[in-house]
Structures are given as structure tokens and as C-alpha cells.
C-alpha positions in Angstrom: 12.4 -15.2 12.7 10.2 -13.8 10.3 11.8 -11.1 8.3 8.7 -9.0 7.5 4.8 -9.2 9.4 2.6 -7.0 7.3 -0.4 -5.4 8.8 -3.9 -4.2 7.1 -6.3 -5.1 5.1 -7.0 -8.4 2.5 -9.8 -7.5 0.2 -12.0 -9.3 -3.2 -10.8 -6.7 -5.8 -13.7 -7.3 -8.6 -13.5 -5.3 -11.5 -16.0 -4.2 -13.6 -16.2 -2.7 -16.9 -18.7 -1.1 -19.2 -18.7 1.2 -22.1 -22.3 2.3 -20.7 -20.2 3.9 -17.9 -19.2 7.4 -18.7 -17.1 10.5 -17.8 -19.0 13.5 -17.2 -17.1 17.2 -16.5 -19.0 18.1 -13.1 -18.5 20.8 -10.1 -20.5 18.6 -8.3 -17.4 16.2 -6.8 -13.8 17.7 -5.8 -12.3 15.4 -8.9 -14.3 17.9 -11.3 -15.6 14.5 -13.2 -17.7 11.8 -12.4 -18.7 7.8 -13.6 -22.2 8.0 -14.7 -24.3 5.6 -15.8 -28.2 5.5 -17.0 -30.3 5.3 -13.7 -32.8 2.8 -13.8 -31.4 0.7 -17.0 -30.1 -2.7 -17.2 -26.3 -2.1 -18.4 -24.1 -5.0 -20.0 -20.6 -5.3 -18.8 -18.0 -6.2 -21.1 -15.6 -7.6 -18.7 -15.3 -8.9 -15.5 -13.0 -9.5 -13.4 -12.2 -11.1 -10.2 -8.5 -10.5 -8.0 -7.3 -11.0 -4.6 -5.8 -7.5 -2.6 -5.7 -5.2 0.4 -2.8 -3.7 1.7 -1.6 -6.5 3.9 -2.0 -9.1 0.9 0.0 -7.1 -1.5 3.1 -6.4 0.4 3.3 -9.7 1.8 3.3 -10.7 -2.2 6.0 -8.5 -2.9 8.4 -10.1 0.3 7.4 -13.7 -0.4 8.0 -13.2 -4.2 11.9 -12.3 -3.0 12.2 -15.4 -1.1 11.3 -13.3 2.7 10.0 -15.3 5.2 6.8 -13.2 5.5 3.7 -13.7 7.5 0.1 -10.7 7.1 -1.9 -10.2 9.8 -5.3 -9.3 8.9 -9.1 -10.3 9.4 -11.5 -12.0 7.2 -15.1 -13.3 7.1 -15.7 -17.2 7.4 -17.1 -16.9 3.6 -16.1 -18.2 0.3 -13.5 -15.2 -0.2 -12.5 -15.4 3.7 -11.8 -19.7 3.1 -10.3 -18.9 -0.6 -7.6 -16.1 1.1 -6.3 -18.6 3.5 -5.6 -21.0 0.0 -4.1 -18.2 -1.6 -1.6 -17.4 1.2 -0.5 -21.0 1.1 -0.2 -20.6 -2.5 2.0 -17.8 -2.0 4.1 -18.6 0.9 2.5 -16.8 3.1 2.5 -17.9 7.1 -1.0 -17.7 7.8 -0.2 -17.4 11.9 -1.6 -14.1 11.9 -5.1 -14.8 9.6 -7.7 -13.6 12.1 -11.4 -15.5 10.7 -14.4 -13.4 12.4 -17.2 -15.6 12.7 -19.6 -13.1 12.5 -18.2 -10.7 9.8 -18.1 -10.6 6.2 -14.6 -10.3 3.9 -13.4 -7.2 2.7 -14.3 -6.2 -0.9 -14.3 -3.5 -3.5 -15.9 -3.4 -6.8 -14.0 -1.4 -9.4 -15.7 0.2 -11.9 -14.6 1.3 -15.2 -14.8 2.3 -18.6 -11.5 0.8 -19.6 -9.6 3.8 -21.3 -9.6 5.7 -18.5 -10.7 6.6 -14.7 -12.1 4.4 -12.6 -14.4 4.6 -9.3 -13.9 2.5 -6.5 -16.8 0.9 -4.4 -15.1 -0.4 -0.6 -16.7 -2.3 1.9 -14.8 -2.9 5.1 -16.4 -6.0 6.5 -14.4 -7.7 9.3 -11.2 -6.3 8.3 -12.2 -3.3 10.2 -12.9 -4.9 13.1 -9.4 -6.3 14.3 -8.9 -6.0 18.1 -6.5 -5.7 20.6 -6.9 -8.9 22.1 -6.5 -10.7 18.2 -3.2 -10.1 17.8 -0.8 -13.1 18.5 1.4 -10.5 20.5 4.6 -13.1 21.7 4.6 -14.2 17.8 4.1 -10.6 16.6 7.7 -10.3 18.2 9.1 -12.8 16.7 9.8 -10.8 13.2 12.6 -7.7 12.3 10.2 -5.6 9.9 6.4 -4.5 10.6 4.7 -2.9 7.4 1.7 -1.5 8.8 -0.6 -0.5 6.3 -3.8 1.6 6.0 -6.2 0.0 9.0 -9.7 1.5 8.8 -12.8 1.1 12.0 -11.9 -0.2 14.9 -8.8 -1.5 13.6 -7.7 1.9 14.0 -7.4 2.4 17.4 -4.5 -0.2 17.5 -2.2 1.9 15.2 -0.4 3.9 18.6 -0.8 0.2 20.1 1.6 -1.2 17.3 3.9 1.3 16.7 4.9 1.3 20.2 5.2 -2.5 20.6 7.2 -2.9 17.9 10.0 0.2 19.3 9.9 -1.8 23.0 11.0 -4.9 21.2 13.2 -3.7 18.8 11.1 -4.3 15.3 12.0 -2.1 12.5 8.8 -0.4 11.1 7.6 0.7 7.7 4.2 2.8 8.0 1.8 3.5 4.8 -0.9 5.6 6.6 -4.6 5.8 5.4 -7.2 8.3 5.3 -8.5 7.7 8.8 -5.0 7.9 10.7 -3.9 10.9 8.3 -7.7 12.9 9.5 -6.7 12.1 13.1 -2.8 14.3 12.3 -2.6 15.0 16.3 -2.8 11.3 17.5 -0.2 9.9 14.8 2.7 13.0 15.0 3.5 11.6 18.6 4.0 8.5 17.0 6.2 9.4 13.6 9.3 9.3 15.2 9.1 5.6 15.7 9.4 5.0 12.3 11.7 3.6 10.2 10.2 4.3 6.8 7.6 6.8 6.4 5.5 5.8 3.0 3.0 9.1 1.2 2.3 10.6 -1.8 2.4 14.1 -2.1 -0.7 14.9 -1.4 -0.7 13.3 2.7 2.5 14.9 2.9 0.9 18.2 2.1 -2.1 17.1 4.2 0.2 15.4 7.3 2.4 18.8 7.6 -0.2 21.4 7.0 1.9 23.2 4.2 1.0 23.5 0.3 1.1 21.3 -2.2 3.9 22.8 -4.4 6.0 23.6 -1.0 7.9 20.3 -1.1 11.0 21.6 0.8 8.7 23.4 3.8 7.1 19.2 3.5 10.5 17.7 4.0 11.7 20.3 6.5 8.6 19.0 8.8 8.7 15.6 8.0 12.8 15.1 8.2 12.2 16.5 11.7 9.3 14.0 12.9 10.6 10.9 11.5 13.6 9.1 13.2 14.3 6.9 9.2 13.5 7.3 5.7 10.7 9.4 4.6 9.4 8.3 0.9 7.4 11.3 -0.6 5.8 9.6 -4.1 5.2 12.1 -7.3 2.6 10.2 -8.9 3.6 10.3 -12.6 6.2 12.6 -11.7 8.4 10.0 -9.9 9.5 10.1 -5.5 11.4 12.1 -3.5 13.8 10.1 -0.7 15.0 11.7 2.2 17.0 10.4 5.6 17.1 14.3 7.1 21.2 14.3 5.6 21.0 13.3 1.7 17.7 13.2 -0.5 17.1 11.1 -3.4 15.0 12.0 -6.6 13.5 10.1 -9.5 11.5 10.2 -12.2 9.2 7.2 -13.3 10.5 4.1 -15.8 9.3 4.2 -19.5 5.6 2.6 -20.0 3.9 3.0 -23.2 0.5 1.6 -21.4 -1.0 1.6 -18.5 -3.9 -1.4 -17.8 -4.7 -1.1 -14.4 -3.2 1.6 -11.1 -5.2 -1.0 -8.8 -1.9 -1.6 -6.2 0.8 0.7 -7.7 1.0 2.4 -4.2 1.6 -0.7 -2.1 4.0 -1.9 -4.6 6.2 1.0 -4.8 6.1 0.9 -0.7 6.7 -2.9 -0.3 9.5 -3.0 -2.6 11.4 -0.5 -1.0 11.4 -2.3 2.2 12.5 -5.6 0.4 15.1 -4.1 -1.0 16.4 -2.3 2.1 16.1 -5.7 3.8 18.1 -7.4 1.0 20.7 -4.5 0.6 20.2 -2.5 3.9 21.3 1.6 3.7 21.6 1.1 -0.5 19.1 3.9 -1.1 19.8 4.1 -4.8 18.9 0.4 -5.5 15.9 0.2 -3.6 14.4 3.1 -5.3 15.0 1.6 -8.3 13.9 -1.8 -7.1 10.5 -0.1 -6.0 10.0 1.6 -9.3 10.5 -2.0 -11.3 7.9 -3.3 -8.5 5.5 -0.9 -9.6 5.7 -0.6 -12.9 5.4 -4.1 -13.3 1.7 -3.3 -11.3 0.8 -1.7 -14.0 1.2 -3.5 -16.7 -1.1 -5.9 -15.5 -4.7 -6.5 -13.8 -5.2 -6.7 -10.4 -2.8 -5.4 -7.6 -0.2 -8.5 -7.4 -0.1 -9.9 -11.1 2.8 -8.1 -12.1 5.0 -7.3 -9.1 8.8 -8.3 -9.2 9.7 -12.4 -8.9 13.2 -13.2 -7.6 14.8 -14.1 -11.1 13.5 -10.7 -12.1 16.1 -7.8 -12.8 15.7 -4.3 -11.1 16.0 -3.0 -14.4 13.5 -5.2 -16.1 11.6 -1.9 -17.4 14.3 0.3 -17.7 17.0 2.2 -15.4 15.8 5.3 -13.0 18.3 8.4 -13.5 18.6 9.3 -9.6 19.2 12.8 -8.7 21.6 12.5 -4.9 21.6 16.1 -3.1 23.4 16.6 0.0 21.2 18.6 2.7 
């Protein structure tokens, strides 16, 4: 029996840093800024790093680090990156029972462009992980888990989200869901399944979008999500911390102190999976889960890559300090 199966992407993350990348103010893009480089020029790179990433992998490492029995359901290509990922699973203690190899596809890849000082732009190629099909999933084997941690599924893989949630409900498997852009854009399709979710994880912008409420209207956002989701609602707020609600009680906290952020890649995965890992170890202890999840995410911020800084089983949840958690009865 598995403690948890993660479902989502497996990606090769490549970090490219150059002082020739410039951040420009512009109204052309929604963010008001652009990462620019000289067209037609040969630019030199100061630093090049490559890591294994992706939602299914990042979250699985958190669970494996805590001594939990974990597998990752994902699709890779029959290429060098895919072969490397297979070896990486074995190295990290992640079961390969659910690792699917697409003989015709390429393993997903993200290229992260950064100045090294501020901001980044990510070029994302979905590759094989966008082509997960119902027939690929070992459904009987999937029933042998207590939890499913469902990450973003893109491309045609997104069509399986309702199928996976329904299957989990019929087989008494708890589900933690951190939906991605593809799911959030199809709100009408995901709303009927929210009631079957035990832990629903979104950031404040995503929560605003799903509920149709203004970004600042947190009370209205939670009012809707608490009705729609039978379990916990987690709304991360970036540098402002997190809010967690079970419909009866709301917990809120800031963030742990950190002098310097090295890289933000994977921090969201670290928080969500950290919270679920803590709940598996200490069911119902929300304050412990928030503390553990925050420390797990903070660790990721201290190093390059999405998994190097994740807490080990021997690490204390207070490794980076102790949160002040406010508890409010609703």
C-alpha cells in the first residue's frame, strides 16, 4: 500500500543566467515588465544549471524525504532525459510503477531565463507529459494508495482530471489538488468535482479567478470555496503568507524570515506537498502542517532547483524559525 501517489509532470529544468538579459518596463505585457535581449546578437552565459523538476517529481520528493511510500504517475519520452528521470526516481526512493514511457514523445523541458538578480522568464515545453491517456494509467495499482496528490495536467492529459478525482472518490482515496492554468480556465468543468477534494491548494490570484471575486475580497473568496470544497482550502499569498480553512476554523500566518532568495522555482509545490505530508504524519494538526509546509518551501528558496532545499526526515519543522499562526473560529 502506498501512502501517496503524485500525478503530474516530470520536467528537465534548465537555468540560464546572463548579464546581457535586461529587465525593461513596458505596457506590452500584463506584468508591466519584460526580459529582453539583443536580437541577432551572440550572448554569453555566466551560469548554466540543469535539474529534475515538474509537479509530480517535486511533490514526490517531499513525500519520499519524509519516509513515506510514494510513487509518481507521469509520462516521459524515450530519450536521455527520460532515462535520467527513471534513474533519478530510484535514487530518491520514488516507486517507478507509474512511470510511463512515450516511445514517440520527448520529455518535457523548461528553460528558465534569469538575470541572476531579479525576476525570471520560463519557456515551457509540455512534451510527452501532455499526452497521458486513460489507457496508460494502471488503475488497479492506483487503488493501492491512501492519498493522491494531483498536480497540473496540461494538453490532452487535462481531460483525465475528472476521471482521476471520481476514481479516487469511489475507492475511498483522499485527494489533494493543486490545479494549474488548464483546469482553472475551464471553471465550469472543475466546480462539480471540488466537493470530492480533501485538500484544495491555490494561490490568491487563482482563488480570485475560480470564485469570480475580487482579489482583495478574501472573505468572499473563502465563503465560496468553503461551500464548494468538503475538506481544507489552502490559499497561499506569496510574501504575505497563507490562509487555511476547513469551513469552521481559519488559520493564517506570515512567512518565515529569509535574508536572501536564491530561486523561487518549486516553492509552491514544496508548500502544498509539505502540508499534505505533515497531515499524513499528524492527521488533523493544521498548525503543525502549516509550520512544516512553510519550512519546506523556505528551504527550496535557499537553493537553485525545485527540490534541493526540501526538508529531510531528520530536519526540524522549525529549522528556519517558528511561525505565529492565528486561529479564528468562523
